[in-house]
VOBA-1610 file (N, C-alpha, C; in pm, whole numbers, padded with zeros to 5 digits, always signed):
BEGIN
Met-03861+03031-00588Met-03816+03106-00699Met-03711+03026-00787Arg-03701+02902-00763Arg-03596+02815-00837Arg-03648+02801-00980Leu-03548+02778-01069Leu-03580+02746-01211Leu-03621+02605-01217Ile-03731+02582-01302Ile-03794+02452-01317Ile-03819+02420-01456Val-03834+02288-01487Val-03882+02235-01615Val-04039+02231-01613Thr-04105+02297-01708Thr-04248+02307-01714Thr-04304+02221-01828Asn-04232+02190-01927Asn-04274+02120-02039Asn-04274+01970-02020Pro-04391+01900-02022Pro-04395+01753-01998Pro-04292+01674-02089Ala-04291+01725-02219Ala-04208+01659-02319Ala-04064+01668-02283Leu-04016+01775-02227Leu-03879+01787-02182Leu-03855+01696-02056Asn-03944+01698-01969Asn-03929+01618-01846Asn-03920+01473-01892Glu-04005+01428-01980Glu-04001+01283-02024Glu-03870+01254-02105Ala-03821+01348-02177Ala-03695+01325-02260Ala-03580+01315-02164Leu-03573+01401-02065Leu-03465+01392-01962Leu-03469+01262-01883Glu-03590+01228-01839Glu-03600+01103-01762Glu-03563+00984-01852Ala-03602+00988-01975Ala-03563+00873-02072Ala-03413+00853-02080Ser-03344+00965-02064Ser-03191+00963-02082Ser-03128+00955-01949Gly-03200+00927-01845Gly-03149+00901-01708Gly-03104+01027-01635Gln-03165+01142-01678Gln-03131+01270-01610Gln-03243+01316-01526Asp-03198+01371-01409Asp-03300+01429-01314Asp-03269+01575-01302Trp-03354+01657-01356Trp-03328+01793-01361Trp-03336+01863-01219Thr-03397+01793-01135Thr-03401+01851-00994Thr-03269+01849-00928Thr-03171+01771-00984Thr-03046+01767-00920Thr-02946+01857-00988Phe-02987+01932-01088Phe-02903+02015-01168Phe-02867+02144-01081Thr-02755+02205-01115Thr-02714+02329-01047Thr-02797+02444-01113Arg-02804+02557-01043Arg-02864+02676-01095Arg-02808+02713-01231Gln-02683+02712-01242Gln-02620+02745-01371Gln-02655+02653-01482Glu-02664+02524-01454Glu-02703+02430-01556Glu-02850+02459-01597Met-02933+02492-01498Met-03076+02514-01523Met-03092+02645-01602Arg-02999+02733-01602Arg-03011+02861-01682Arg-02998+02824-01832Thr-02959+02702-01857Thr-02972+02658-01999Thr-03074+02564-02027Val-03105+02473-01918Val-03205+02366-01945Val-03344+02434-01948Val-03373+02543-01878Val-03505+02604-01891Val-03539+02646-02035Cys-03431+02683-02113Cys-03450+02727-02243Cys-03498+02607-02339Ala-03453+02479-02286Ala-03506+02366-02366Ala-03651+02334-02344Asn-03719+02408-02266Asn-03871+02389-02258Asn-03927+02420-02402Cys-03863+02510-02475Cys-03911+02546-02609Cys-03814+02538-02719His-03691+02576-02691His-03588+02601-02799His-03525+02464-02833Val-03600+02378-02890Val-03556+02234-02922Val-03614+02181-03056Glu-03567+02065-03092Glu-03636+01997-03199Glu-03740+01903-03135Tyr-03865+01898-03192Tyr-03970+01820-03152Tyr-04064+01782-03263Tyr-04151+01687-03233Tyr-04247+01652-03339Tyr-04376+01604-03260Phe-04485+01581-03332Phe-04612+01541-03282Phe-04631+01392-03318Lys-04627+01308-03211Lys-04619+01165-03231Lys-04760+01100-03239Gly-04772+01010-03336Gly-04896+00934-03349Gly-05022+01003-03377Asp-05132+00929-03383Asp-05262+00986-03410Asp-05303+01091-03313Gly-05260+01076-03189Gly-05293+01174-03087Gly-05206+01304-03090Lys-05101+01307-03183Lys-05020+01422-03200Lys-04953+01461-03063Tyr-04895+01360-02996Tyr-04836+01385-02866Tyr-04707+01450-02882Leu-04684+01565-02811Leu-04555+01642-02819Leu-04447+01561-02768Thr-04347+01529-02858Thr-04232+01444-02825Thr-04106+01505-02869Phe-04000+01491-02791Phe-03860+01531-02820Phe-03787+01407-02877Pro-03735+01398-02993Pro-03666+01284-03047Pro-03529+01260-02986Trp-03527+01244-02852Trp-03399+01230-02786Trp-03369+01095-02725Ala-03452+00988-02764Ala-03443+00859-02713Ala-03302+00802-02729Lys-03237+00833-02839Lys-03095+00783-02865Lys-02993+00888-02838Gly-03029+01013-02798Gly-02943+01124-02777Gly-02984+01245-02847Thr-02907+01357-02830Thr-02945+01485-02886Thr-02857+01532-03000Glu-02758+01442-03036Glu-02672+01472-03147Glu-02744+01447-03280Ile-02716+01516-03387Ile-02785+01521-03519Ile-02806+01378-03565His-02700+01299-03566His-02713+01163-03619His-02802+01067-03533Gln-02798+01098-03396Gln-02890+01021-03314Gln-03032+01057-03334Ile-03062+01186-03366Ile-03195+01228-03387Ile-03245+01173-03523Ile-03156+01176-03624Ile-03190+01117-03751Ile-03221+00971-03742Glu-03138+00895-03664Glu-03157+00753-03636Glu-03289+00721-03571Tyr-03327+00813-03480Tyr-03455+00799-03410Tyr-03568+00813-03509Tyr-03565+00917-03598Tyr-03672+00938-03698Tyr-03675+00827-03798Glu-03554+00769-03835Glu-03549+00661-03935Glu-03628+00537-03878Glu-03592+00503-03751Glu-03660+00388-03689Glu-03805+00402-03664Ser-03848+00526-03631Ser-03987+00558-03607Ser-04069+00560-03737Gly-03997+00589-03852Gly-04077+00602-03985Gly-04146+00733-03991Phe-04126+00829-03906Phe-04197+00954-03907Phe-04164+01038-04029Lys-04267+01105-04081Lys-04243+01209-04182Lys-04336+01323-04163Asp-04283+01444-04196Asp-04379+01561-04188Asp-04465+01578-04317Trp-04403+01542-04435Trp-04476+01551-04558Trp-04392+01483-04665Asp-04456+01463-04776Asp-04380+01406-04900Asp-04345+01519-04989Tyr-04220+01526-05024Tyr-04174+01633-05121Tyr-04244+01615-05259Pro-04307+01720-05316Pro-04374+01707-05436Pro-04285+01661-05552Asp-04341+01568-05639Asp-04272+01518-05752Asp-04161+01420-05713Ala-04072+01473-05626Ala-03958+01375-05583Ala-04012+01261-05493Lys-04131+01284-05424Lys-04191+01191-05334Lys-04099+01137-05223Thr-04016+01235-05176Thr-03928+01192-05059Thr-03999+01222-04934Pro-03998+01126-04838Pro-04069+01140-04706Pro-03981+01247-04620Met-04022+01363-04600Met-03938+01466-04541Met-03959+01491-04396Leu-03858+01552-04333Leu-03852+01592-04199Leu-03839+01748-04193Lys-03916+01807-04103Lys-03902+01956-04082Lys-03840+01980-03949Ala-03718+02043-03946Ala-03664+02077-03814Ala-03736+02202-03758Gln-03733+02201-03627Gln-03805+02314-03554Gln-03700+02423-03525His-03658+02428-03401His-03552+02529-03363His-03462+02479-03255Pro-03367+02387-03297Pro-03291+02308-03216Pro-03166+02386-03148Glu-03195+02500-03080Glu-03088+02576-03010Glu-03022+02497-02901Tyr-03104+02429-02816Tyr-03052+02353-02705Tyr-02956+02236-02751Glu-03008+02159-02849Glu-02924+02050-02893Glu-02797+02098-02967Phe-02817+02212-03036Phe-02691+02271-03106Phe-02591+02321-03010Phe-02630+02395-02911Phe-02550+02463-02820Phe-02477+02359-02731Thr-02553+02263-02691Thr-02495+02162-02594Thr-02409+02053-02656Ala-02399+02056-02790Ala-02318+01952-02854Ala-02168+01989-02857Gly-02116+02020-02737Gly-01978+02039-02733Gly-01926+02179-02785Ser-02012+02276-02778Ser-01969+02414-02822Ser-01867+02471-02725Thr-01791+02571-02771Thr-01686+02629-02697Thr-01749+02690-02565His-01851+02771-02585His-01916+02838-02471His-01978+02736-02371Tyr-02044+02632-02421Tyr-02110+02543-02333Tyr-02001+02465-02254Asn-01892+02424-02313Asn-01785+02359-02254Asn-01714+02442-02147Ala-01725+02575-02166Ala-01666+02662-02069Ala-01760+02700-01950Gly-01875+02639-01953Gly-01973+02653-01845Gly-02070+02774-01865Val-02069+02827-01982Val-02152+02948-02012Val-02298+02893-02034Ser-02395+02966-01980Ser-02533+02918-01999Ser-02602+03019-02107Cys-02713+02977-02151Cys-02795+03058-02245Cys-02828+03195-02185Ser-02856+03199-02064Ser-02898+03319-01989Ser-02783+03405-01975Asp-02660+03357-01960Asp-02545+03452-01944Asp-02530+03547-02062Cys-02570+03506-02175Cys-02559+03594-02291Cys-02685+03665-02332His-02799+03590-02321His-02922+03645-02365His-03001+03711-02251Met-02965+03688-02128Met-03024+03749-02014Met-02913+03787-01915Pro-02823+03875-01952Pro-02710+03907-01866Pro-02751+03969-01739Tyr-02660+03949-01645Tyr-02694+04015-01507Tyr-02684+04165-01514Val-02777+04230-01452Val-02785+04379-01440Val-02795+04416-01296Ser-02772+04536-01264Ser-02789+04575-01128Ser-02872+04708-01119Glu-02950+04709-01011Glu-03028+04834-00976Glu-03008+04853-00826Gly-02926+04953-00797Gly-02892+04972-00659Gly-02808+04859-00603Ala-02850+04793-00504Ala-02783+04681-00448Ala-02832+04553-00504Ala-02933+04552-00585Ala-02998+04428-00632Ala-02922+04396-00769Lys-02897+04262-00780Lys-02840+04209-00900Lys-02932+04095-00950Phe-02975+04103-01080Phe-03066+04001-01129Phe-03037+03986-01280Ser-03094+03884-01339Ser-03089+03860-01477Ser-03187+03950-01553Ser-03142+04015-01653Ser-03227+04095-01737Ser-03336+04007-01805His-03454+04048-01810His-03562+03974-01880His-03597+04039-02007Asp-03514+04126-02057Asp-03526+04185-02193Asp-03451+04096-02278Val-03510+03981-02319Val-03441+03876-02386Val-03419+03908-02528His-03295+03918-02587His-03275+03950-02727His-03124+03903-02758Ser-03088+03932-02885Ser-02960+03903-02926Ser-02843+03974-02844Pro-02740+03901-02808Pro-02630+03969-02740Pro-02564+04081-02822Leu-02585+04073-02953Leu-02519+04170-03037Leu-02582+04303-03027Leu-02704+04316-02970Leu-02768+04438-02950Leu-02706+04514-02825Asn-02642+04437-02734Asn-02572+04515-02622Asn-02450+04424-02587Pro-02350+04425-02678Pro-02239+04344-02660Pro-02157+04380-02538Glu-02146+04505-02494Glu-02069+04547-02385Glu-02127+04469-02255Gln-02255+04471-02250Gln-02322+04411-02127Gln-02328+04259-02141Ala-02360+04205-02256Ala-02389+04059-02268Ala-02254+03986-02281Cys-02160+04038-02361Cys-02032+03973-02378Cys-01925+04022-02293Gly-01938+04140-02235Gly-01834+04200-02152Gly-01807+04134-02017Gln-01900+04042-01983Gln-01871+03961-01854Gln-01748+03876-01872Cys-01723+03835-01988Cys-01598+03752-02011Cys-01504+03816-02119His-01547+03892-02208His-01461+03946-02317His-01438+04094-02289Thr-01318+04140-02291Thr-01290+04272-02267Thr-01307+04363-02391Asp-01287+04301-02505Asp-01299+04376-02632Asp-01425+04339-02712Ser-01530+04408-02679Ser-01658+04379-02739Ser-01665+04401-02897Glu-01588+04496-02944Glu-01578+04521-03081Glu-01527+04407-03157Tyr-01417+04343-03095Tyr-01366+04221-03152Tyr-01465+04109-03162Val-01540+04094-03052Val-01637+03992-03038Val-01745+04010-03155Val-01788+04123-03178Val-01889+04149-03276Val-01835+04117-03417Arg-01705+04151-03445Arg-01649+04122-03579Arg-01635+03970-03590Arg-01597+03903-03482Arg-01582+03756-03484Arg-01713+03688-03507Val-01818+03737-03444Val-01953+03680-03468Val-01992+03690-03614Asn-01970+03811-03670Asn-02005+03839-03805Asn-01929+03754-03902Leu-01800+03728-03874Leu-01714+03643-03961Leu-01770+03501-03959Ile-01802+03449-03845Ile-01843+03315-03830Ile-01983+03301-03903Gln-02075+03397-03878Gln-02204+03377-03939Gln-02191+03397-04091Glu-02106+03479-04139Glu-02088+03491-04284Glu-02031+03363-04342Gln-01939+03298-04274Gln-01887+03176-04329Gln-01992+03064-04332Val-02070+03061-04217Val-02172+02951-04218Val-02282+02985-04325Ala-02320+03104-04336Ala-02424+03138-04436Ala-02378+03105-04576Thr-02251+03138-04611Thr-02191+03103-04742Thr-02196+02956-04764Thr-02148+02887-04670Thr-02150+02737-04675Thr-02290+02677-04693Lys-02373+02732-04619Lys-02527+02686-04632Lys-02578+02710-04763Gln-02539+02812-04827Gln-02587+02844-04969Gln-02540+02744-05067Ala-02414+02699-05046Ala-02352+02592-05128Ala-02429+02460-05107Thr-02461+02435-04981Thr-02537+02315-04949Thr-02676+02319-05017Glu-02739+02442-05014Glu-02868+02452-05073Glu-02859+02419-05219Asp-02757+02464-05289Asp-02742+02437-05434Asp-02733+02284-05454Ala-02652+02210-05369Ala-02644+02068-05393Ala-02778+01999-05364Ile-02850+02047-05263Ile-02984+01983-05240Ile-03084+02002-05354Val-03074+02131-05406Val-03166+02162-05522Val-03131+02072-05641Asp-03006+02049-05663Asp-02958+01956-05774Asp-03013+01815-05755Ala-03005+01776-05633Ala-03053+01635-05592Ala-03195+01630-05609Ile-03270+01725-05571Ile-03419+01729-05584Ile-03462+01709-05722Asn-03400+01803-05812Asn-03437+01802-05958Asn-03391+01669-06025Ala-03277+01618-05982Ala-03239+01491-06040Ala-03345+01374-06009Ile-03380+01377-05882Ile-03481+01273-05831Ile-03616+01297-05906Lys-03659+01418-05923Lys-03788+01446-05990Lys-03774+01401-06134Leu-03674+01426-06205Leu-03659+01387-06343Leu-03653+01236-06358Ala-03581+01172-06267Ala-03562+01025-06276Ala-03700+00962-06242Ala-03766+01013-06136Ala-03898+00950-06095Ala-04007+00964-06203Ala-03986+01059-06288Ala-04091+01075-06401Ala-04067+00971-06511Lys-03959+00898-06497Lys-03927+00791-06606Lys-03970+00658-06558Pro-04059+00586-06631Pro-04107+00455-06588Pro-03990+00350-06581Ser-03880+00380-06650Ser-03770+00286-06656Ser-03680+00302-06529Ala-03708+00394-06451Ala-03616+00422-06338Ala-03606+00291-06244Asp-03486+00264-06194Asp-03456+00163-06093Asp-03515+00203-05961Ala-03620+00138-05915Ala-03694+00177-05793Ala-03595+00176-05678Ser-03520+00073-05672Ser-03428+00064-05552Ser-03327+00172-05539Leu-03264+00215-05652Leu-03167+00321-05648Leu-03236+00455-05621Leu-03353+00465-05681Leu-03429+00591-05652Leu-03480+00605-05503Asp-03512+00498-05448Asp-03540+00497-05299Asp-03419+00534-05217Gln-03302+00485-05256Gln-03177+00518-05188Gln-03154+00668-05205Ala-03174+00722-05316Ala-03159+00864-05343Ala-03247+00946-05258Arg-03377+00905-05244Arg-03474+00971-05162Arg-03426+00966-05016Ser-03377+00847-04972Ser-03327+00839-04831Ser-03216+00933-04801Leu-03128+00952-04906Leu-03011+01051-04877Leu-03066+01193-04882His-03160+01224-04980His-03220+01348-04982His-03293+01389-04849Arg-03360+01293-04792Arg-03430+01315-04668Arg-03328+01364-04555Lys-03220+01282-04535Lys-03127+01311-04440Lys-03054+01441-04469Ser-03014+01464-04593Ser-02940+01587-04632Ser-03017+01709-04598Gln-03153+01705-04649Gln-03231+01832-04619Gln-03254+01855-04475Phe-03281+01744-04392Phe-03292+01764-04254Phe-03174+01824-04191Met-03054+01776-04228Met-02929+01835-04172Met-02917+01976-04205Trp-02945+02017-04333Trp-02944+02154-04367Trp-03034+02234-04291Asp-03163+02178-04274Asp-03265+02244-04204Asp-03235+02259-04055Phe-03162+02167-03998Phe-03121+02174-03855Phe-03027+02288-03829Val-02948+02319-03919Val-02856+02439-03917Val-02942+02571-03947Ser-03032+02568-04047Ser-03109+02679-04085Ser-03207+02717-03986Ala-03276+02618-03925Ala-03379+02644-03822Ala-03323+02697-03690Glu-03201+02661-03658Glu-03131+02699-03539Glu-03093+02846-03551Asn-03142+02925-03455Asn-03139+03072-03470Asn-03013+03141-03430Ser-02897+03095-03486Ser-02774+03179-03463Ser-02679+03182-03583Thr-02728+03139-03691Thr-02650+03129-03815Thr-02517+03053-03788Gly-02528+02954-03700Gly-02407+02873-03671Gly-02328+02919-03558Phe-02349+03032-03499Phe-02260+03086-03399Phe-02261+03006-03267His-02376+02960-03237His-02382+02873-03113His-02286+02760-03111Asn-02252+02713-03219Asn-02159+02598-03236Asn-02103+02598-03382Pro-02007+02683-03414Pro-01959+02703-03551Pro-01905+02576-03609Glu-01815+02500-03538Glu-01753+02382-03595Glu-01868+02274-03624Tyr-01961+02261-03534Tyr-02070+02170-03556Tyr-02152+02207-03677Ala-02178+02331-03696Ala-02259+02382-03808Ala-02194+02344-03937Leu-02068+02376-03952Leu-01988+02350-04069Leu-01970+02205-04098Lys-01967+02129-03998Lys-01950+01976-04021Lys-02087+01923-04063Ile-02187+01969-04002Ile-02331+01919-04055Ile-02343+01961-04197Leu-02317+02085-04233Leu-02334+02125-04369Leu-02254+02058-04471Ala-02127+02022-04430Ala-02037+01950-04520Ala-02098+01805-04551Glu-02145+01748-04442Glu-02203+01614-04460Glu-02334+01621-04534Ser-02410+01722-04511Ser-02536+01743-04593Ser-02512+01754-04740Thr-02409+01834-04768Thr-02367+01855-04914Thr-02336+01726-04975Asn-02249+01644-04906Asn-02206+01515-04952Asn-02316+01424-04972Leu-02405+01418-04884Leu-02528+01329-04903Leu-02616+01375-05021Ala-02635+01508-05037Ala-02709+01554-05148Ala-02644+01512-05286Arg-02510+01526-05295Arg-02441+01488-05412Arg-02455+01340-05444Gln-02455+01253-05336Gln-02469+01120-05354Gln-02610+01089-05396Ala-02712+01156-05347Ala-02847+01137-05387Ala-02864+01174-05539Gln-02803+01290-05578Gln-02801+01327-05728Gln-02740+01203-05803Met-02622+01154-05762Met-02567+01054-05841Met-02651+00930-05848Leu-02716+00886-05740Leu-02800+00770-05740Leu-02921+00787-05834Ala-02978+00906-05831Ala-03086+00935-05917Ala-03046+00924-06062Ala-02934+00974-06098Ala-02876+00958-06238Ala-02853+00815-06267Gln-02803+00740-06172Gln-02779+00596-06201Gln-02909+00514-06219Ser-03006+00569-06152Ser-03141+00494-06162Ser-03195+00494-06299Val-03164+00582-06381Val-03213+00597-06517Val-03101+00592-06615Asp-02981+00576-06568Asp-02861+00570-06652Asp-02851+00697-06743Asp-02861+00816-06670Asp-02859+00937-06746Asp-02752+01028-06676Ser-02634+01038-06735Ser-02526+01115-06674Ser-02557+01266-06678Thr-02650+01307-06768Thr-02677+01451-06767Thr-02729+01504-06632Leu-02789+01415-06550Leu-02847+01451-06434Leu-02741+01485-06330Leu-02619+01448-06360Leu-02504+01481-06270Leu-02450+01618-06276Gln-02498+01692-06394Gln-02447+01835-06406Gln-02521+01916-06305Thr-02439+02007-06248Thr-02493+02095-06144Thr-02544+02224-06198Gly-02639+02277-06136Gly-02689+02419-06161Gly-02769+02428-06289Ile-02799+02314-06363Ile-02875+02327-06482Ile-03015+02361-06467Tyr-03076+02304-06352Tyr-03225+02315-06334Tyr-03252+02426-06245Tyr-03151+02490-06185Tyr-03177+02592-06091Tyr-03082+02707-06117Gln-03119+02824-06150Gln-03037+02933-06172Gln-03073+03043-06083Pro-02988+03078-05978Pro-03022+03187-05890Pro-03037+03319-05963Thr-03128+03406-05910Thr-03142+03534-05971Thr-03016+03618-05967Pro-02968+03668-06085Pro-02841+03746-06073Pro-02863+03870-05997Lys-02753+03912-05932Lys-02761+04042-05860Lys-02754+04152-05954Pro-02825+04265-05932Pro-02829+04376-06025Pro-02689+04452-06017
//
């Protein structure tokens, strides 16, 4: 009845990093088993072999470096012609990147599958869902004030969501600047390629936070740091696109994309 790794891709990724999951403690495995599915992955080569991009590590920059060296792309962005990456659902990489709860020894199961009792039996609940649906049970093992916890989670998620929207605006401005520059025969190809490279990295970083299913709560500091860098890269991409055609009007923000006003 011990917890095990069942996904060959996870087993191979752990082995490549010098880790032997059979030596992990039960508490460690209560997080590692989630990495069978809740991770970033891609389908490698013509055989579409399921692979975790962890050869250099599980931190966002290490994953990007892996993809850059492999030359992998999921698709080309229309008009901009940027070779894009699509993030999957990197909860494991996100949570284990030095988050407060992970550093405290908390596992995924502690919150999403809290211990319950029936008579003398104690076991992990298999009704897996958000801890916010039963904060007294899920969070109450460590936190005495569950109402405060819920307010804190909402505050963090609101901050991350607002920051993510600002990042989205920067990426949209970069995309449109690249599109307009690419449409001009006089564009400097070298500068335009540099802009595409920054767009590729920026959008993957934004997507890394977006595809991770906690709106930043699993690692708030990490989420905000990634979004800040993503915004910076997007603005640099926009600038290089403008420079490629010597058109400063492409540096103006919000011209090509206007969000629908609220009623």
